[in-house]
Rosetta silent file (secondary structure, phi, psi, omega in degrees, C-alpha in Angstrom):
SEQUENCE: MDFYRKLARKPRIFLSTTGMTIHAFQKLLPQFEAAFLNLQQQRKKRTVRSDSARQRQIGGGRSFNNDLANQLLMLLLYYRLYLTQDFMTLLFHAENKSLICRNIQLMKAVFEAVLPTPERAKKRLLSLAKAETQRRKKRIGSLEEFKEAYPELTFIIDGVEQAKRKPKDKEKRKGDYSGKKKRHTRKQLLISTPNGIIVDQSPSCGGRQHDFQAFKDDHAKREPCKEFQEHRVCLYGDSGFQGMQELDLRVEVRVIQRARRNHPLTREEKKLNRLRSSTRVKVEHTIGRRKKYRIAAEEYRNRDGDYDQTMNIVAGLVNLRAYERVFQTTGVQM
SCORE:     score description
SCORE:     0.000 S_00000001
   1 L     0.000  129.452 -177.547   84.146  113.767   85.565 S_00000001
   2 L   -76.255  172.832 -172.280   86.948  112.508   87.781 S_00000001
   3 H   -68.349  -33.739  179.738   88.760  109.194   87.278 S_00000001
   4 H   -64.763  -43.927 -177.412   87.001  107.325   90.087 S_00000001
   5 H   -69.744  -32.442  176.151   83.477  108.084   88.691 S_00000001
   6 H   -66.934  -43.366 -176.839   84.578  107.076   85.202 S_00000001
   7 H   -72.507  -33.802  179.476   85.971  103.754   86.512 S_00000001
   8 H   -62.724  -24.107  177.888   82.944  103.103   88.749 S_00000001
   9 L   -76.861   -5.558  179.353   80.711  102.930   85.710 S_00000001
  10 L  -128.721   84.316 -175.310   82.588   99.828   84.524 S_00000001
  11 H   -56.409  -35.188 -177.480   82.546   97.244   87.357 S_00000001
  12 H   -67.689  -44.217  179.736   84.518   94.586   85.499 S_00000001
  13 H   -68.585  -36.488  178.071   87.362   96.986   84.673 S_00000001
  14 H   -59.285  -43.810 -178.307   87.234   98.355   88.219 S_00000001
  15 H   -67.798  -41.964 -175.363   87.779   94.849   89.610 S_00000001
  16 H   -71.934  -28.279 -175.651   90.630   93.967   87.214 S_00000001
  17 H   -96.297  -15.107 -179.745   92.519   97.230   87.779 S_00000001
  18 H  -120.007  -23.215 -178.054   92.077   97.517   91.595 S_00000001
  19 L    85.803    1.762  177.229   91.548   93.982   92.880 S_00000001
  20 L  -124.638  147.603  172.118   88.308   95.078   94.645 S_00000001
  21 L   -77.449  155.405 -178.489   84.742   94.995   93.466 S_00000001
  22 H   -64.970  -33.083  176.508   82.973   98.357   93.250 S_00000001
  23 H   -63.817  -45.115  179.034   80.437   97.042   95.764 S_00000001
  24 H   -64.593  -39.635 -179.231   83.157   96.158   98.310 S_00000001
  25 H   -63.622  -49.867 -178.196   84.862   99.556   97.739 S_00000001
  26 H   -66.704  -30.854  176.317   81.693  101.543   98.250 S_00000001
  27 H   -66.610  -38.173 -177.283   80.765   99.434  101.318 S_00000001
  28 H   -86.211  -10.456 -172.071   84.155  100.194  102.945 S_00000001
  29 H   -59.340  -43.561  175.391   84.238  103.864  101.878 S_00000001
  30 H   -58.982  -37.355  177.462   82.539  105.164  105.133 S_00000001
  31 H   -68.715  -40.171  174.990   85.143  103.217  107.167 S_00000001
  32 H   -60.457  -43.599  179.042   87.940  104.674  105.054 S_00000001
  33 H   -60.980  -46.087  178.323   86.537  108.178  105.664 S_00000001
  34 H   -64.145  -41.451  178.749   86.335  107.717  109.385 S_00000001
  35 H   -63.303  -41.638 -179.175   89.879  106.267  109.527 S_00000001
  36 H   -65.680  -42.757  179.757   91.216  109.096  107.363 S_00000001
  37 H   -64.454  -39.006 -178.492   89.581  111.798  109.519 S_00000001
  38 H   -68.370  -43.231 -179.412   90.936  110.199  112.685 S_00000001
  39 H   -67.125  -38.286  176.782   94.481  109.880  111.322 S_00000001
  40 H   -64.936  -38.450  176.635   94.422  113.450  110.030 S_00000001
  41 H   -67.562  -35.651  174.846   93.361  114.802  113.377 S_00000001
  42 H   -70.645  -36.041 -178.576   96.151  112.889  115.078 S_00000001
  43 H   -70.925  -33.509 -173.231   98.715  113.986  112.489 S_00000001
  44 L   -95.538   11.323  175.162   97.757  117.681  112.687 S_00000001
  45 L   -68.807  -27.241 -177.319   97.835  118.033  116.491 S_00000001
  46 E  -130.752  154.876  179.719  101.477  119.122  116.190 S_00000001
  47 L   -75.617  154.683 -175.030  103.426  121.058  113.589 S_00000001
  48 L   -74.121  -49.171 -171.341  105.717  119.186  111.215 S_00000001
  49 L   -74.467  -48.462 -174.966  108.884  121.292  111.395 S_00000001
  50 L  -100.647   -8.613  179.251  109.151  122.260  115.078 S_00000001
  51 L    56.726   34.623  174.522  106.960  119.449  116.550 S_00000001
  52 L   -97.224  168.795 -179.639  105.179  122.098  118.706 S_00000001
  53 E   -67.725  140.621 -175.752  101.521  122.192  119.624 S_00000001
  54 L   -75.182  133.798  178.599   99.337  123.363  116.775 S_00000001
  55 L   -99.828  -33.128 -178.839   97.796  126.888  117.104 S_00000001
  56 L   -78.237  145.506 -179.554   95.809  127.003  113.935 S_00000001
  57 L   -67.160  140.168 -179.426   92.483  125.248  113.841 S_00000001
  58 L   -65.638  131.930  178.946   92.467  121.818  112.124 S_00000001
  59 L   115.770  -16.333  178.290   90.822  122.044  108.686 S_00000001
  60 L   -73.417  169.282  177.063   92.386  125.319  107.537 S_00000001
  61 L    91.813 -171.782 -176.060   94.534  125.635  104.425 S_00000001
  62 L   -70.835  149.172  174.699   94.258  124.245  100.924 S_00000001
  63 L  -100.297  162.585  179.348   92.093  121.208  100.237 S_00000001
  64 L   -67.527  142.101  173.319   93.102  118.202   98.089 S_00000001
  65 L   -65.048  -36.017  179.001   92.420  118.417   94.338 S_00000001
  66 L  -102.776  136.616  178.326   91.263  114.795   94.494 S_00000001
  67 L   -74.759  178.913 -172.333   88.629  113.627   96.960 S_00000001
  68 H   -62.406  -38.522 -177.090   89.168  110.662   99.253 S_00000001
  69 H   -61.718  -41.706  179.986   87.773  108.045   96.789 S_00000001
  70 H   -68.268  -38.907  177.396   90.327  109.159   94.168 S_00000001
  71 H   -63.089  -40.012  176.549   93.153  109.141   96.713 S_00000001
  72 H   -64.698  -38.746  179.615   92.245  105.589   97.725 S_00000001
  73 H   -63.329  -32.329  177.328   92.114  104.656   94.061 S_00000001
  74 H   -58.309  -48.160 -178.482   95.685  105.932   93.602 S_00000001
  75 H   -65.755  -40.434  179.812   97.006  103.338   96.019 S_00000001
  76 H   -63.502  -44.239  177.550   94.905  100.511   94.587 S_00000001
  77 H   -66.831  -37.056 -178.653   95.999  101.210   91.051 S_00000001
  78 H   -65.543  -44.328 -177.672   99.618  101.642   92.119 S_00000001
  79 H   -74.694  -39.589 -176.677   99.654   98.283   93.918 S_00000001
  80 H   -72.831  -45.661 -172.545   97.605   96.319   91.364 S_00000001
  81 H  -103.922  -18.192 -177.489   99.233   97.624   88.197 S_00000001
  82 L    53.030   47.023  179.961  102.521   99.044   89.582 S_00000001
  83 L   -72.228  157.777  173.123  102.310  102.004   87.293 S_00000001
  84 L   -72.890  147.611 -177.203  104.953  104.729   87.323 S_00000001
  85 H   -72.122  -23.762  174.072  103.884  107.698   89.341 S_00000001
  86 H   -64.188  -38.692  178.711  104.672  110.015   86.402 S_00000001
  87 H   -67.630  -37.849 -177.707  102.011  108.166   84.358 S_00000001
  88 H   -65.598  -24.257  173.160   99.528  108.423   87.237 S_00000001
  89 H   -57.409  -31.996  178.210   99.727  112.208   87.087 S_00000001
  90 H   -71.391  -32.936 -177.789   97.852  111.986   83.795 S_00000001
  91 H   -74.555  -36.655 -173.806   95.098  109.869   85.284 S_00000001
  92 H  -111.615   12.887  175.429   94.499  112.097   88.326 S_00000001
  93 L    54.205   45.600  176.900   95.428  115.483   86.872 S_00000001
  94 L   -95.258  149.962 -176.077   98.296  116.054   89.317 S_00000001
  95 L   -70.898  -38.179  178.786  100.993  118.617   88.621 S_00000001
  96 L  -153.146  170.989 -173.273  103.862  116.270   89.407 S_00000001
  97 H   -72.817  -17.648  177.859  104.595  112.825   90.773 S_00000001
  98 H   -62.267  -33.644  177.038  105.473  114.082   94.259 S_00000001
  99 H   -65.754  -43.139  176.998  101.712  114.734   94.823 S_00000001
 100 H   -59.795  -47.457  179.438  100.988  111.138   93.838 S_00000001
 101 H   -61.337  -43.117  178.594  103.670  109.850   96.154 S_00000001
 102 H   -63.822  -41.130  179.672  102.475  111.912   99.149 S_00000001
 103 H   -64.735  -39.231  178.506   98.876  110.711   98.622 S_00000001
 104 H   -64.680  -42.508  179.333   99.956  107.063   98.499 S_00000001
 105 H   -61.447  -39.684  178.837  101.942  107.510  101.684 S_00000001
 106 H   -64.717  -38.505 -172.789   98.890  109.060  103.400 S_00000001
 107 H   -76.747  -18.436 -179.056   96.575  106.278  102.205 S_00000001
 108 H   -59.010  -46.644  179.864   98.814  103.476  103.504 S_00000001
 109 H   -64.237  -37.542  178.204   97.794  104.122  107.160 S_00000001
 110 H   -61.186  -45.118 -179.922   94.152  104.381  106.087 S_00000001
 111 H   -65.667  -40.964 -178.174   94.198  101.009  104.391 S_00000001
 112 H   -68.697  -25.709  178.261   96.023   99.332  107.336 S_00000001
 113 H   -76.311  -19.322 -173.024   93.345  100.724  109.671 S_00000001
 114 H  -111.356  -42.929 -169.165   90.446   99.216  107.710 S_00000001
 115 L   -70.609  156.562  175.945   91.584   96.161  105.788 S_00000001
 116 L   -80.308   76.999  174.782   91.718   92.565  107.371 S_00000001
 117 L   -64.459  163.978 -176.901   95.490   92.482  107.648 S_00000001
 118 H   -50.157  -39.409 -178.540   97.158   89.202  108.709 S_00000001
 119 H   -67.882  -40.708  176.137   97.141   90.143  112.391 S_00000001
 120 H   -68.937  -36.281  178.931   93.443   90.957  112.368 S_00000001
 121 H   -66.033  -38.416  177.506   92.650   87.841  110.311 S_00000001
 122 H   -64.960  -42.927  179.546   94.485   85.642  112.803 S_00000001
 123 H   -63.149  -41.550 -178.751   92.616   87.138  115.777 S_00000001
 124 H   -64.883  -45.305 -178.610   89.323   86.726  113.943 S_00000001
 125 H   -65.604  -41.784 -179.383   89.967   83.058  113.009 S_00000001
 126 H   -70.184  -33.725  178.146   91.129   82.143  116.540 S_00000001
 127 H   -69.907  -37.432  176.111   88.137   83.857  118.115 S_00000001
 128 H   -64.034  -41.908 -179.104   85.782   81.948  115.820 S_00000001
 129 H   -65.105  -38.567  179.494   87.562   78.703  116.718 S_00000001
 130 H   -67.481  -40.369  177.475   87.307   79.455  120.412 S_00000001
 131 H   -64.474  -39.692  177.082   83.582   80.265  120.142 S_00000001
 132 H   -66.347  -34.883  176.039   83.004   76.973  118.274 S_00000001
 133 H   -65.558  -41.639 -179.944   84.956   75.067  120.975 S_00000001
 134 H   -66.028  -36.523 -179.667   82.822   76.630  123.704 S_00000001
 135 H   -66.558  -34.326 -176.759   79.685   75.696  121.776 S_00000001
 136 H   -92.485    1.524 -172.704   80.766   72.068  121.506 S_00000001
 137 L   -63.519  132.972  177.931   82.081   71.827  125.049 S_00000001
 138 L  -164.490 -179.206  178.195   80.906   68.779  126.966 S_00000001
 139 L   -70.714  120.788 -176.559   82.158   65.885  129.004 S_00000001
 140 L   -99.138  127.292 -176.777   84.801   64.081  126.914 S_00000001
 141 L  -119.846   -4.697 -178.320   85.106   60.357  127.219 S_00000001
 142 L  -153.979  167.785  178.326   87.033   59.290  124.077 S_00000001
 143 H   -63.402  -36.400  178.010   89.475   60.545  121.425 S_00000001
 144 H   -62.812  -43.122  179.309   86.664   60.894  118.869 S_00000001
 145 H   -66.753  -34.404  177.036   84.665   63.109  121.234 S_00000001
 146 H   -64.399  -45.370 -178.289   87.821   65.177  121.865 S_00000001
 147 H   -67.160  -32.405  176.389   88.372   65.753  118.126 S_00000001
 148 H   -70.486  -39.057 -175.804   84.684   66.703  117.729 S_00000001
 149 H   -77.209  -28.571 -177.068   84.765   69.159  120.668 S_00000001
 150 L  -119.740   86.623 -174.674   88.083   70.702  119.673 S_00000001
 151 L   -64.735  148.213 -177.601   88.134   71.181  115.865 S_00000001
 152 E   -82.613  135.732  172.971   91.525   71.180  114.136 S_00000001
 153 E  -101.040  129.385 -176.974   92.837   74.378  112.577 S_00000001
 154 E  -109.369  127.085  174.362   95.018   73.880  109.501 S_00000001
 155 E  -127.759  155.485  179.986   97.689   76.370  108.492 S_00000001
 156 E  -129.814  135.488 -178.650  100.327   76.235  105.797 S_00000001
 157 E  -115.531  143.858  177.461  103.709   77.925  105.785 S_00000001
 158 E  -159.035  159.060  175.131  105.923   78.803  102.751 S_00000001
 159 E   -92.541  144.490  177.232  108.602   81.273  101.703 S_00000001
 160 E  -127.349  127.289  176.763  108.033   84.008   99.140 S_00000001
 161 E  -114.217  143.247  176.630  110.870   85.755   97.308 S_00000001
 162 E  -133.569  132.522  179.065  110.594   88.912   95.218 S_00000001
 163 E   -61.699  145.888  177.173  113.232   90.429   92.942 S_00000001
 164 E  -141.361  172.179  179.721  114.589   93.828   93.859 S_00000001
 165 L   -71.775  153.030 -177.219  117.141   96.264   92.528 S_00000001
 166 L   -68.569  122.102  179.584  120.824   95.551   93.082 S_00000001
 167 L   -66.423  153.326  176.814  121.949   97.316   96.281 S_00000001
 168 L   -80.353  -33.917 -178.914  124.915   99.732   96.150 S_00000001
 169 L   -71.392  132.926 -171.024  126.292   98.595   99.454 S_00000001
 170 H   -64.656  -47.606 -177.035  128.646   95.622   99.100 S_00000001
 171 H   -63.335  -40.608 -179.826  127.500   93.803  102.352 S_00000001
 172 H   -67.045  -35.611  175.528  123.865   94.309  101.464 S_00000001
 173 H   -56.750  -45.020 -175.826  124.480   92.907   97.998 S_00000001
 174 H   -66.616  -43.153 -176.505  125.876   89.753   99.550 S_00000001
 175 H   -72.695  -23.818 -176.677  123.000   89.367  102.011 S_00000001
 176 H   -93.721  -11.950 -174.403  120.275   90.005   99.446 S_00000001
 177 E   -76.352  123.731  179.407  121.629   87.718   96.698 S_00000001
 178 E   -95.959  117.570  176.465  119.515   84.579   96.292 S_00000001
 179 L   -65.704  -23.019  179.675  121.363   81.542   94.958 S_00000001
 180 L   -75.601  -47.197 -176.971  117.965   80.036   94.050 S_00000001
 181 L   -89.106  -13.200 -178.137  116.738   82.973   91.990 S_00000001
 182 L    61.014   38.198  175.515  120.239   84.016   90.830 S_00000001
 183 E  -164.760  174.681  179.829  119.459   87.687   91.635 S_00000001
 184 E   -81.290  131.488 -175.801  118.885   90.037   94.570 S_00000001
 185 E  -140.626  167.179  164.876  115.584   89.464   96.366 S_00000001
 186 E  -110.057  143.954 -175.055  113.562   90.107   99.476 S_00000001
 187 E  -123.805  138.923  169.913  112.132   87.113  101.357 S_00000001
 188 E  -133.579  152.020  171.257  109.108   86.695  103.587 S_00000001
 189 E  -101.565  132.280 -176.356  107.524   83.678  105.265 S_00000001
 190 E  -117.687  129.913  175.373  103.788   83.429  104.800 S_00000001
 191 E  -115.944  127.262 -178.072  101.291   81.426  106.862 S_00000001
 192 E  -137.911  167.566  173.382   97.818   80.971  105.415 S_00000001
 193 L   -89.672  166.015  179.273   94.726   78.818  105.742 S_00000001
 194 L   -65.230  -24.722  178.700   93.735   76.356  102.959 S_00000001
 195 L   -91.470   15.734  168.528   90.961   78.691  101.877 S_00000001
 196 L    93.115   15.605  177.062   93.405   81.534  101.194 S_00000001
 197 L   -93.255  123.752  178.187   93.359   83.751  104.352 S_00000001
 198 E   -84.714  121.141 -177.630   96.823   85.061  105.199 S_00000001
 199 E  -109.121   -9.622  178.400   97.238   85.026  108.980 S_00000001
 200 E  -162.159  142.405  170.979  100.934   85.918  109.308 S_00000001
 201 E  -135.926  125.456 -177.241  103.806   87.415  107.331 S_00000001
 202 L   -73.155  157.914  170.089  107.286   87.522  108.791 S_00000001
 203 L   -57.908  139.685 -177.658  109.465   90.652  108.674 S_00000001
 204 L   -67.904  154.051  178.196  111.351   90.584  105.340 S_00000001
 205 E  -143.034  175.225  179.237  115.001   89.521  105.079 S_00000001
 206 E   -69.986  153.376 -176.987  117.577   89.133  102.387 S_00000001
 207 L   -69.869  -11.140  178.730  117.170   86.379   99.811 S_00000001
 208 L   -64.388  -32.135 -172.518  120.418   84.718  100.858 S_00000001
 209 L   -73.777  137.257  177.521  118.778   83.286  103.976 S_00000001
 210 L   -71.355  155.013 -176.831  117.229   79.816  103.822 S_00000001
 211 H   -58.300  -47.910 -174.423  113.472   79.477  104.579 S_00000001
 212 H   -67.471  -40.461  178.060  113.991   77.337  107.691 S_00000001
 213 H   -62.955  -40.892  177.384  116.752   79.615  109.025 S_00000001
 214 H   -61.058  -36.598  179.169  114.492   82.635  108.476 S_00000001
 215 H   -69.326  -41.845 -179.389  111.695   80.826  110.385 S_00000001
 216 H   -64.015  -41.029  178.316  114.023   80.028  113.329 S_00000001
 217 H   -65.006  -43.745  177.356  115.158   83.661  113.509 S_00000001
 218 H   -64.422  -38.806  177.585  111.581   84.852  113.325 S_00000001
 219 H   -62.653  -39.772 -179.035  110.496   82.315  115.965 S_00000001
 220 H   -67.827  -28.772 -179.668  113.190   83.514  118.350 S_00000001
 221 H   -93.558  -44.228 -170.915  111.964   87.139  118.012 S_00000001
 222 L  -110.180  -26.471 -170.881  108.190   87.026  117.513 S_00000001
 223 L    52.739   66.860 -174.822  107.069   83.446  118.198 S_00000001
 224 L   -65.861  -16.443 -177.366  104.421   83.574  115.378 S_00000001
 225 L   -97.127    1.110 -174.026  102.978   80.185  116.450 S_00000001
 226 H   -61.493  -41.450 -179.101  102.520   81.154  120.129 S_00000001
 227 H   -69.245  -16.432  179.443   98.840   82.069  119.702 S_00000001
 228 H   -77.211  -16.451 -169.388   98.150   78.686  118.095 S_00000001
 229 H   -67.228  -23.228  177.714   99.045   76.743  121.264 S_00000001
 230 H   -78.503   -4.494 -176.226   95.579   77.097  122.764 S_00000001
 231 L  -123.938  166.953  170.618   94.028   75.298  119.826 S_00000001
 232 E   -80.557   96.843 -174.329   94.466   72.027  117.891 S_00000001
 233 E  -111.956  133.996  173.537   96.646   73.368  115.132 S_00000001
 234 E  -116.493  124.125 -176.776   98.242   71.463  112.278 S_00000001
 235 E  -111.273  115.395  178.946  101.042   73.283  110.403 S_00000001
 236 E   -93.979  147.354  175.652  102.029   72.075  106.901 S_00000001
 237 E  -152.426  162.155  177.363  105.317   72.872  105.222 S_00000001
 238 L   -83.004 -177.576 -172.366  107.479   71.749  102.330 S_00000001
 239 H   -68.624  -11.291  177.601  110.673   69.718  102.616 S_00000001
 240 H   -72.438  -12.971  177.260  112.662   72.944  103.182 S_00000001
 241 H   -99.591   27.435  175.813  111.299   73.059  106.743 S_00000001
 242 L   -62.107  134.531 -178.903  112.878   69.766  107.860 S_00000001
 243 L   103.159   -8.726  178.100  113.719   70.057  111.527 S_00000001
 244 H   -61.146  -27.183 -177.705  110.702   72.178  112.461 S_00000001
 245 H   -63.767  -28.093 -177.893  109.476   69.338  114.630 S_00000001
 246 H   -85.490    2.972 -176.508  112.351   69.874  117.068 S_00000001
 247 H   -87.118   -0.931  177.983  111.545   73.543  117.762 S_00000001
 248 L    56.705   55.618  179.221  108.875   72.795  120.421 S_00000001
 249 L   -81.198  -15.880 -179.434  106.177   74.846  118.658 S_00000001
 250 L    65.506   27.353  169.209  103.400   72.941  120.494 S_00000001
 251 L  -131.372  159.243  177.895  101.534   72.425  117.249 S_00000001
 252 E   -79.344  119.635 -177.317  101.413   69.363  115.020 S_00000001
 253 E  -101.628  127.641  178.294  103.982   69.839  112.243 S_00000001
 254 E  -126.068   97.804 -179.184  103.473   67.981  108.980 S_00000001
 255 E  -108.502  157.602  177.037  106.339   68.572  106.497 S_00000001
 256 L   -71.816  124.248 -177.033  107.122   66.796  103.266 S_00000001
 257 L   -75.756  146.758 -175.837  109.636   64.060  103.979 S_00000001
 258 L  -119.202  138.440  176.260  112.866   64.070  101.926 S_00000001
 259 L   -72.302  149.930 -179.779  114.895   61.075  100.823 S_00000001
 260 E  -121.109  166.913 -178.672  118.531   60.883  101.925 S_00000001
 261 L   -59.730  128.472 -178.273  121.572   59.185  100.456 S_00000001
 262 L    64.137   10.256  177.902  121.145   55.426  100.651 S_00000001
 263 E  -131.976   69.594  178.948  117.818   55.976  102.402 S_00000001
 264 L   -65.508  158.713  179.330  115.094   56.217   99.728 S_00000001
 265 L   -70.216  139.676  175.471  111.539   56.910  100.712 S_00000001
 266 L   -74.823  170.547  179.566  109.338   53.917  101.399 S_00000001
 267 H   -64.016  -37.904 -179.749  105.999   53.378   99.604 S_00000001
 268 H   -67.421  -38.273 -178.852  104.137   54.528  102.787 S_00000001
 269 H   -66.622  -39.868  177.431  106.307   57.659  103.050 S_00000001
 270 H   -65.686  -38.970  176.753  105.617   58.509   99.375 S_00000001
 271 H   -64.036  -42.661  178.981  101.867   58.045   99.927 S_00000001
 272 H   -64.073  -39.707  175.942  101.990   60.266  103.006 S_00000001
 273 H   -58.051  -43.559 -179.967  103.892   62.916  101.008 S_00000001
 274 H   -62.645  -41.498  178.458  101.188   62.944   98.337 S_00000001
 275 H   -63.276  -43.806  179.920   98.484   63.396  101.004 S_00000001
 276 H   -68.773  -37.928  178.961  100.355   66.247  102.616 S_00000001
 277 H   -62.088  -34.449  179.346  101.182   67.872   99.290 S_00000001
 278 H   -64.365  -25.286  173.243   97.514   67.972   98.347 S_00000001
 279 H   -90.522  -41.461 -176.213   96.941   70.289  101.331 S_00000001
 280 H   -64.389  -29.228 -173.768  100.216   72.156  101.230 S_00000001
 281 L   -64.842  -18.845 -178.080   99.817   73.159   97.557 S_00000001
 282 H   -66.454  -23.997  175.777   96.961   75.480   98.551 S_00000001
 283 H   -69.182  -27.810  177.974   99.451   78.010   99.929 S_00000001
 284 H   -66.553  -35.813  176.318  100.829   78.306   96.381 S_00000001
 285 H   -66.333  -38.968  175.919   97.387   79.414   95.239 S_00000001
 286 H   -60.957  -44.564  177.182   97.381   82.045   97.997 S_00000001
 287 H   -64.152  -34.911  174.419  100.810   83.293   96.911 S_00000001
 288 H   -61.907  -38.149  179.006   99.524   83.417   93.356 S_00000001
 289 H   -70.720  -35.310  175.858   96.632   85.649   94.423 S_00000001
 290 H   -64.565  -34.231 -176.434   99.125   87.907   96.284 S_00000001
 291 L   -82.886   -2.449  170.298  101.224   88.188   93.119 S_00000001
 292 L   -65.739  -23.960  171.850   98.202   89.392   91.151 S_00000001
 293 L   -83.864  110.446 -168.677   99.174   92.689   92.714 S_00000001
 294 H   -65.060  -17.797  174.519  102.156   93.526   90.506 S_00000001
 295 H   -66.824  -20.558  177.743  103.912   95.414   93.278 S_00000001
 296 H  -100.398    0.315 -177.574  104.353   91.964   94.912 S_00000001
 297 L  -118.502  -39.245 -177.972  105.342   90.211   91.684 S_00000001
 298 L   -83.202 -179.063  176.902  107.601   92.449   89.603 S_00000001
 299 L   -62.352  125.430 -176.571  111.028   93.818   90.549 S_00000001
 300 E   -72.899  118.424 -174.476  110.429   95.885   93.677 S_00000001
 301 L   -96.175  -12.553 -173.708  111.326   99.502   92.941 S_00000001
 302 L   -88.915 -177.343 -178.975  110.573  101.100   96.332 S_00000001
 303 L   -73.797  147.659  179.565  112.643  101.269   99.499 S_00000001
 304 H   -62.474  -35.179 -178.148  113.348   98.098  101.539 S_00000001
 305 H   -64.587  -19.703 -179.242  112.065   99.902  104.668 S_00000001
 306 H   -94.324   -5.009 -168.980  108.556  100.203  103.099 S_00000001
 307 H   -64.276  -47.115 -173.807  108.418   96.521  102.004 S_00000001
 308 H   -63.511  -45.252  178.799  106.782   95.028  105.112 S_00000001
 309 H   -63.500  -39.172  179.654  104.030   97.721  105.269 S_00000001
 310 H   -65.105  -47.884 -178.727  103.371   97.351  101.542 S_00000001
 311 H   -70.268  -25.163  174.842  102.996   93.540  101.718 S_00000001
 312 H   -66.226  -41.203  176.379  100.815   93.939  104.813 S_00000001
 313 H   -70.516  -37.605  177.794   98.338   95.991  102.819 S_00000001
 314 H   -64.229  -38.553  178.408   98.496   93.613   99.850 S_00000001
 315 H   -65.248  -37.457  177.531   97.740   90.672  102.272 S_00000001
 316 H   -61.787  -39.789  176.611   94.758   92.701  103.570 S_00000001
 317 H   -66.889  -39.354  175.506   93.453   93.080  100.061 S_00000001
 318 H   -62.800  -42.919 -179.398   93.941   89.361   99.390 S_00000001
 319 H   -65.835  -33.273  178.882   92.115   88.511  102.634 S_00000001
 320 H   -60.551  -44.006  175.877   89.242   90.797  101.717 S_00000001
 321 H   -68.091  -37.133  178.999   88.588   88.682   98.586 S_00000001
 322 H   -66.342  -35.667  174.613   89.081   85.487  100.566 S_00000001
 323 H   -58.818  -42.436 -178.471   86.426   86.641  103.062 S_00000001
 324 H   -62.992  -44.867  179.059   84.016   87.082  100.184 S_00000001
 325 H   -64.104  -38.837  177.240   84.744   83.540   98.908 S_00000001
 326 H   -64.726  -41.329 -179.856   84.265   82.049  102.393 S_00000001
 327 H   -68.050  -36.151 -178.429   80.904   83.810  102.789 S_00000001
 328 H   -70.715  -34.646 -176.687   79.743   82.642   99.358 S_00000001
 329 H   -91.649  -32.649 -175.398   80.646   78.973  100.010 S_00000001
 330 H  -116.795  -19.594 -177.158   79.881   78.554  103.710 S_00000001
 331 L    82.861    3.795  178.033   77.717   81.546  104.675 S_00000001
 332 L   -80.666  124.309  178.335   80.160   82.444  107.534 S_00000001
 333 L   -87.398  113.140  179.500   80.581   86.191  107.903 S_00000001
 334 L   -82.829    0.000    0.000   84.234   86.890  108.607 S_00000001
């Protein structure tokens, strides 16, 4: 009996070691198979070494020792538990860790093609908001009717840092060193909804960069808030994002106000901060769910070039669980 079938007989252990329920995994398995077949056909149209047109029929050659379900399980276990690939050879009866590594690399594209990654989650949320706006559309005669016809979308932004190995390059060591964490880190900016759906993750940068500076650089390149302009969007952030209001984002920005020298916060400002913090803190819960995948919490051992793709897949796995919670509480099928 292979490892997947052993684990599938114990649903609680399957959930704790992979981050997915066995029901969700089996439901998505046909989509994984279709995506894998499509990617394999695209990959095998040309030869690897000479990049010439393939002459041999696709499907020839040796088959994998592990079926697709076990190959998918390799990536899930690796991300959730961050096991060493040498140890995983014992679980999947592989000859050496290079086979595990190649399988994980193959499965990354499969997961990205199926999971609700931040980009897909953002499009889905905005399409639902647009459909709801069209449903409520009517002649507007007051501010209350406007707010009813155009529901407000709430998003929260925060920075996430993860420890990494000390770089050998001197300049890279300087750029990656975080004065806050007192070690070398990778940093991303994360935008999520209050119910835990991640809708955007910025390209990673060195831990030396401040959150707000990272946001300004990202805004200059990608404009992550551009798609929000067609809707009534409120964006919450902590006090590290002071000055975001001057960036002309065309969304309502609500950041935690900070006291200055000889200018303490008034009672009204403190009360407003408490109200905003009660909403903003929910992004910390989302970050905590992301860090349940130990590849996003422990010292990152892989290459920096793979970091963004890895965190994109982790965000898709987090969103998958968030979709289930939304359906259970509201009945809305995401």
